C-alpha positions in Angstrom: -16.5 56.3 20.1 -16.2 52.5 19.5 -18.2 51.1 16.5 -21.7 49.9 17.2 -21.9 46.1 17.5 -25.6 45.1 17.5 -24.9 41.5 18.5 -22.1 41.9 21.0 -24.3 42.4 24.1 -26.8 39.6 23.3 -24.0 37.1 22.6 -22.2 38.0 25.9 -25.5 37.8 27.7 -26.2 34.4 26.1 -22.8 33.1 27.2 -23.3 34.3 30.7 -26.8 32.8 30.9 -25.5 29.5 29.6 -22.8 29.5 32.3 -25.3 30.3 35.0 -27.6 27.5 33.8 -24.7 25.1 33.7 -23.6 26.1 37.2 -27.1 25.9 38.6 -27.5 22.4 37.0 -24.3 21.2 38.6 -25.3 22.6 42.0 -28.8 21.2 41.9 -28.0 17.8 43.6 -26.4 19.7 46.5 -29.3 22.1 46.8 -31.9 19.3 46.9 -29.9 17.3 49.4 -29.6 20.5 51.6 -33.3 20.9 51.5 -33.7 17.3 52.4 -31.5 17.7 55.4 -33.6 20.6 56.6 -36.9 18.8 56.1 -35.6 15.6 57.7 -34.3 17.6 60.8 -37.6 19.4 61.2 -39.8 16.3 60.8 -37.6 14.2 63.1 -37.5 16.9 65.8 -41.2 17.8 65.4 -42.3 14.2 65.9 -39.8 13.4 68.5 -37.7 10.9 66.4 -34.4 9.5 67.7 -30.9 10.5 66.7 -30.5 7.1 64.9 -33.5 7.8 62.7 -32.5 11.3 61.7 -28.9 10.2 61.2 -29.9 7.3 58.9 -32.1 9.5 56.7 -29.4 12.2 56.5 -26.8 9.5 55.6 -29.0 8.6 52.7 -29.0 12.2 51.6 -25.2 12.4 51.8 -25.0 9.3 49.6 -27.3 10.9 47.0 -25.3 14.1 47.1 -22.1 12.2 46.6 -23.6 10.1 43.8 -25.0 13.0 41.8 -23.1 16.1 43.0 -19.6 14.9 43.7 -17.3 14.9 46.7 -17.4 18.6 47.6 -21.2 18.9 47.6 -21.4 15.7 49.7 -18.9 17.1 52.1 -20.9 20.3 52.6 -24.1 18.3 53.1 -22.3 16.0 55.6 -21.0 18.9 57.7 -24.5 20.5 57.6 -26.2 17.2 58.6 -23.7 16.6 61.5 -24.3 20.2 62.7 -28.1 19.6 62.7 -27.8 16.3 64.5 -25.5 17.9 67.1 -27.8 20.9 67.6 -31.2 19.2 67.7 -30.6 15.6 68.9 -27.3 15.4 71.0 -27.6 16.5 74.6 -27.4 19.3 75.5 -29.8 20.2 72.7 -29.8 23.6 71.1 -26.1 23.9 71.4 -23.0 22.9 69.4 -21.2 21.3 72.3 -18.9 18.6 71.0 -19.7 15.0 71.8 -18.4 11.6 70.6 -21.7 11.0 68.8 -21.3 14.1 66.7 -17.7 13.2 65.7 -18.8 9.7 64.9 -21.6 10.9 62.7 -19.4 13.4 60.9 -16.8 10.8 60.3 -19.3 8.4 58.9 -20.8 11.0 56.7 -17.4 12.1 55.4 -16.3 8.5 54.8 -19.5 7.7 52.9 -19.2 10.9 50.9 -15.6 10.1 49.9 -16.3 6.4 49.0 -19.5 7.0 47.1 -18.2 10.0 45.2 -15.1 8.1 44.1 -17.2 5.1 43.0 -19.6 7.4 41.2 -16.8 9.2 39.5 -15.3 5.9 38.3 -18.6 4.7 37.1 -19.3 7.9 35.2 -15.8 7.8 33.7 -16.3 4.2 32.6 -19.7 5.0 31.2 -18.2 7.9 29.2 -15.4 5.7 27.9 -17.9 3.0 26.9 -20.0 5.6 25.1 -16.9 7.0 23.4 -15.7 3.6 22.4 -19.1 2.6 21.0 -19.2 5.9 19.0 -15.7 5.3 17.7 -16.6 1.7 16.7 -19.7 3.1 14.9 -17.6 5.6 13.1 -14.9 3.0 12.2 -17.6 0.9 10.7 -19.0 3.8 8.7 -15.5 4.7 7.6 -14.6 1.2 6.5 -17.9 0.8 4.6 -17.3 4.1 2.7 -13.6 3.3 2.0 -14.5 -0.1 0.5 -17.0 1.6 -1.8 -14.3 3.7 -3.5 -14.0 2.8 -7.1 -10.3 3.5 -7.7 -10.9 6.1 -10.4 -8.6 8.7 -8.7 -5.8 8.9 -6.2 -7.1 7.5 -2.8 -5.3 9.9 -0.4 -7.5 13.0 -0.6 -10.9 11.2 -0.5 -9.8 9.0 2.5 -8.4 12.0 4.5 -11.6 14.0 3.8 -13.8 11.1 4.8 -12.0 10.5 8.1 -12.1 14.2 9.0 -15.8 14.4 8.4 -16.8 11.1 10.0 -14.8 11.7 13.2 -15.3 15.5 13.3 -11.6 16.2 13.5 -9.8 19.5 13.0 -7.5 18.1 10.4 -6.2 14.9 8.9 -2.9 14.3 7.1 -2.0 11.1 5.3 1.5 10.2 4.0 1.9 7.5 1.4 5.4 6.1 1.4 4.8 4.2 -1.9 4.4 7.4 -3.9 6.0 9.9 -1.4 2.9 12.0 -1.6 1.1 13.7 1.4 -2.6 14.3 1.4 -4.3 16.8 3.8 -7.9 17.7 4.7 -8.9 20.4 7.2 -6.7 22.6 9.3 -2.9 22.4 9.2 -0.9 22.0 12.4 2.7 23.3 12.5 5.2 20.5 12.3 2.5 17.9 11.5 4.1 16.8 8.2 7.4 16.0 9.7 5.9 14.2 12.7 3.7 12.1 10.3 6.8 11.1 8.3 8.7 10.4 11.6 5.9 8.1 12.7 6.5 6.1 9.5 10.3 6.2 9.7 10.5 5.3 13.4 7.6 2.8 13.1 6.0 4.1 16.3 2.6 5.6 17.2 2.6 8.9 19.2 0.0 11.1 20.9 0.6 14.8 21.3 -1.6 16.1 24.2 -0.7 19.7 23.5 -2.5 19.6 20.1 -4.6 16.5 20.9 -3.1 14.8 17.8 -2.4 11.2 17.0 0.5 10.3 14.7 0.1 6.6 13.7 1.9 4.3 11.3 0.1 2.8 8.3 0.8 -0.9 8.2 0.1 -3.7 5.8 0.8 -6.8 7.8 4.0 -6.0 9.7 5.4 -3.6 7.1 5.0 0.2 7.5 3.6 1.8 4.3 2.9 5.4 5.5 1.8 7.7 8.3 -1.5 9.2 9.5 -2.0 12.4 11.6 -5.3 13.0 13.4 -5.7 16.5 14.8 -8.2 17.6 17.5 -9.2 14.2 18.9 -9.4 12.3 22.2 -10.0 8.9 20.7 -8.3 5.9 22.2 -5.1 4.4 21.0 -7.0 1.3 19.9 -9.4 3.4 17.7 -6.5 5.4 16.2 -4.5 2.4 15.3 -7.6 0.6 13.9 -8.3 3.7 11.8 -4.7 3.7 10.5 -5.0 0.1 9.5 -8.3 0.9 7.6 -6.4 3.7 5.8 -3.6 1.4 4.8 -6.1 -1.2 3.5 -8.1 1.4 1.7 -5.1 2.9 -0.1 -3.8 -0.5 -1.0 -7.2 -1.6 -2.2 -7.6 1.4 -4.5 -4.0 0.9 -5.8 -4.8 -2.8 -6.5 -7.9 -1.8 -8.4 -5.9 0.6 -10.5 -3.3 -2.0 -11.2 -6.0 -4.5 -12.2 -7.5 -1.9 -14.6 -4.1 -1.2 -16.1 -3.3 -4.9 -16.5 -6.7 -5.5 -18.1 -6.1 -2.6 -20.5 -2.6 -3.9 -21.3 -4.0 -7.4 -21.9 -6.6 -6.1 -24.3 -4.0 -3.9 -26.1 -1.7 -6.9 -26.3 -4.4 -9.1 -27.7 -5.2 -6.5 -30.4 -1.6 -6.0 -31.2 -1.0 -9.8 -31.5 -4.0 -10.1 -33.9 -2.7 -7.3 -36.0 0.8 -8.7 -36.1 -0.5 -12.1 -37.1 -2.6 -10.7 -39.9 0.2 -8.5 -41.2 2.7 -11.4 -41.1 0.5 -13.6 -43.1 -0.2 -10.9 -45.6 3.5 -10.2 -46.0 4.6 -13.8 -46.5 3.1 -14.4 -50.0 4.4 -11.2 -51.7 7.8 -11.7 -50.0 8.1 -15.2 -51.2 7.2 -14.1 -54.8 9.8 -11.3 -54.6 12.5 -13.7 -53.4 11.6 -16.2 -56.1 11.8 -13.6 -58.8 15.1 -12.1 -57.6 16.7 -15.5 -57.2 15.4 -16.5 -60.6 16.9 -13.5 -62.2 20.3 -14.1 -60.6 20.2 -17.7 -61.6 19.3 -16.9 -65.3 22.3 -14.6 -65.5 23.0 -12.3 -68.4 22.6 -9.2 -66.2 24.9 -6.2 -66.3 27.0 -5.5 -63.3 24.5 -2.7 -62.1 21.5 -4.9 -62.7 23.0 -7.8 -60.8 23.8 -5.5 -57.9 20.3 -4.1 -57.8 18.7 -7.6 -58.0 21.0 -8.8 -55.2 20.0 -5.9 -53.1 16.3 -6.7 -53.7 17.0 -10.4 -52.8 18.8 -9.4 -49.5 16.0 -7.0 -48.4 13.3 -9.5 -49.3 15.1 -12.1 -47.1 15.2 -9.6 -44.2 11.5 -8.9 -44.7 10.9 -12.7 -44.6 12.8 -12.9 -41.3 10.7 -10.1 -39.8 7.5 -11.8 -40.9 8.7 -15.1 -39.4 9.3 -13.3 -36.1 5.9 -11.8 -36.1 4.3 -15.2 -36.7 6.5 -16.6 -33.9 5.3 -13.9 -31.5 1.7 -14.5 -32.4 2.1 -18.3 -32.0 3.7 -17.9 -28.5 0.8 -15.6 -27.4 -1.7 -18.3 -28.1 -3.1 -19.5 -24.7 -3.4 -23.1 -26.0 0.3 -23.2 -27.1 2.2 -26.0 -25.4 5.9 -26.9 -26.2 6.7 -30.5 -27.1 9.6 -31.1 -24.8 12.2 -33.8 -25.0 15.8 -34.2 -23.9 18.1 -32.2 -26.1 21.7 -31.0 -25.9 22.4 -27.2 -25.8 25.7 -27.7 -27.7 23.9 -29.3 -30.7 21.3 -26.5 -30.8 24.0 -23.8 -30.7 26.0 -25.5 -33.5 22.7 -25.7 -35.6 22.1 -22.0 -35.0 25.6 -21.0 -36.0 25.4 -23.2 -39.2 22.3 -21.3 -40.2 24.3 -18.1 -40.6 24.8 -17.3 -44.3 28.2 -15.6 -44.0 31.3 -17.7 -43.2 33.0 -14.8 -41.5 30.1 -14.6 -39.1 30.3 -18.3 -38.3 34.0 -18.0 -37.6 33.5 -15.4 -34.9 31.8 -17.8 -32.5 34.1 -19.6 -30.0 32.6 -22.6 -28.2 34.7 -24.9 -26.0 34.6 -28.7 -26.4 31.9 -30.1 -24.2 32.3 -33.4 -22.4 29.7 -35.1 -20.2 27.1 -32.6 -21.1 23.7 -32.8 -19.4 20.7 -32.5 -21.7 17.8 -30.1 -21.1 14.1 -30.9 -21.3 12.9 -28.6 -24.2 11.1 -28.3 -27.5 14.1 -28.4 -29.9 12.6 -26.1 -32.6 11.5 -23.5 -30.1 14.8 -23.4 -28.2 16.6 -23.3 -31.6 14.6 -20.2 -32.4 15.5 -18.6 -29.1 19.3 -19.4 -29.6 19.0 -18.0 -33.1 17.8 -14.7 -31.7 20.7 -14.6 -29.2 23.2 -15.4 -31.9 21.7 -12.7 -34.2 21.8 -10.1 -31.4 25.4 -10.9 -30.6 26.4 -10.3 -34.3 24.3 -7.1 -34.6 25.4 -5.3 -31.5 29.1 -6.3 -31.2 32.2 -4.8 -32.7 32.9 -6.0 -36.3 35.2 -9.0 -36.3 35.3 -9.4 -32.5 34.8 -12.9 -31.1 31.5 -14.1 -29.5 32.0 -16.6 -26.7 29.6 -19.4 -26.0 29.7 -21.2 -22.7 27.7 -23.8 -20.8 27.4 -24.3 -17.0 25.4 -26.8 -14.9 23.7 -25.3 -11.9 21.5 -28.1 -10.6 18.8 -28.7 -11.5 19.4 -26.3 -14.5 21.7 -25.9 -17.4 22.8 -22.4 -18.3 23.9 -21.1 -21.7 25.8 -17.8 -22.0 26.5 -15.7 -25.1 29.2 -13.0 -24.4 30.1 -10.4 -27.0 32.2 -7.3 -27.1 30.5 -4.0 -27.9 27.4 -2.3 -26.5 27.0 -2.4 -22.7 23.3 -2.3 -21.8 22.5 -0.1 -18.8 21.3 -1.8 -15.6 17.9 0.0 -15.8 17.4 -1.5 -19.4 18.5 -5.0 -18.7 15.0 -6.2 -17.8 13.2 -4.0 -20.3 15.1 -5.2 -23.3 13.0 -8.4 -23.1 9.8 -6.4 -23.5 8.1 -6.4 -26.9 9.2 -3.6 -29.2 11.5 -2.1 -26.5 15.0 -1.1 -27.6 17.7 0.1 -25.2 18.9 3.6 -25.6 22.4 2.5 -26.6 21.3 0.5 -29.6 18.3 2.5 -31.0 20.5 4.2 -33.6 23.3 1.6 -34.0 21.5 -1.1 -35.9 18.1 -1.8 -37.4 15.8 -4.0 -35.4 12.2 -4.7 -34.6 12.4 -5.1 -30.8 10.8 -8.5 -31.1 13.8 -10.9 -30.9 14.4 -10.9 -27.1 10.7 -10.8 -26.3 10.3 -14.0 -28.3 13.3 -15.5 -26.4 11.6 -14.7 -23.0 8.3 -16.2 -24.1 9.9 -19.4 -25.3 12.0 -19.7 -22.0 8.9 -18.9 -19.9 7.0 -21.7 -21.7 9.8 -24.1 -20.6 9.7 -22.8 -17.0 13.2 -21.4 -17.4 14.7 -17.9 -17.2 16.7 -15.5 -19.3 18.6 -12.4 -18.3 21.3 -10.0 -19.3 24.5 -8.8 -17.5 26.7 -5.9 -18.5 30.5 -6.0 -18.3 31.8 -2.4 -18.1 34.4 -1.7 -20.7 33.7 -4.9 -22.6 30.1 -5.7 -23.6 26.9 -7.5 -22.6 26.3 -11.2 -21.9 23.0 -13.0 -22.2 22.1 -16.0 -20.2 19.5 -18.7 -20.9 18.6 -21.2 -18.2 16.5 -24.3 -18.8 15.6 -27.3 -16.5 17.8 -30.3 -16.9 16.3 -33.6 -18.0 15.5 -35.7 -15.0 16.7 -38.8 -16.7 20.3 -37.7 -16.5 
């Protein structure tokens, strides 16, 4: 015995009743027109009206049946009306003998039914399309409004997919973000939808699948594809689907822009705090370091120390000098971060600056390692001499620190209008391509040199800040099997 289902019969009866009501409603125009034909025929025959009068009234009924009931109901009414006219008004009456008048009436009725039903069908179709388009536009407006209200606190994909599915009452939505490679889904999943969404992006082509009633659209920012969008269970127009895809692309990019802005603001605040701390520390270090250097230098000058004592004092003096250099770099970094800082530019020669930087080296063996060709007809650059000298000092110091002991360091100049380029080439560490841009970031040290030599990670960042203040550029290039070259480019003086 099958299990008892208390709601099975009522539900089946409800569905049957709904079908009967829908069928009766669709047949109502034909039934009313049929009743009208009967009434018109009786009234016209009872009051001795002519064939023309009855035919005209019944033609109106055929038009109404075609307008509200469709072609087949109008055809049935036209055949019935022609039969009534033939039986009651065309001699011999009370018979269905064919006559030219009957055929003319039937042809007129059928032609009218066909034309009016077609026009009515087209009008209703256009009305439905207009209503659907207006509904889609209202939903697009609501979607755009809610997308623009997102605050960017989380990833935009899932909220946007869920919002689209709820607003447009879809079975499912899938969004592919090419920037992150992530896919976001809301609602039901359709087999093969993920691949078709990616294909829409890769092929840069919108596609509608009638089997699943799904749109696969390209997310575009301007003319560039940035992802794909799948809309499942929809009959929206192509215009609405592409407009929705554009809204998604704008929404995702807007949230991403807000997140970038927040990160940039946080970095600016962190950098300002770091600069303030560095400035304070550098000033606090300067005085005790100067005292320590004065004391150690005085002890060495006085003499009378044993060999061990002289060695210890020399070590103190050397380390104090290094601390002084670090404090000077910290002060330079703080000065360059000042928004009101402006270099005092004048025409200067790169070769003279490089010679001055080399002469500052304390060890003669270090000075002898630098090779610089004789320069003739050199073009000056427009720069602040002291700042550029500081930048070149950093490059020279880097070349000594991270090259093989005793290996030569080559200095070269090149004119690439309207700029002059200085290159420092040394043999030793080859900086990886992924680190060649990051080595100019503050406190960043490349993987290859983190354990090779002591450093603060400030030198190259100072070089970049100085060069940027002069509207120039600095970059690094690796030479596999040899070493790394650093290039510094500054605008040439216009007077030359």
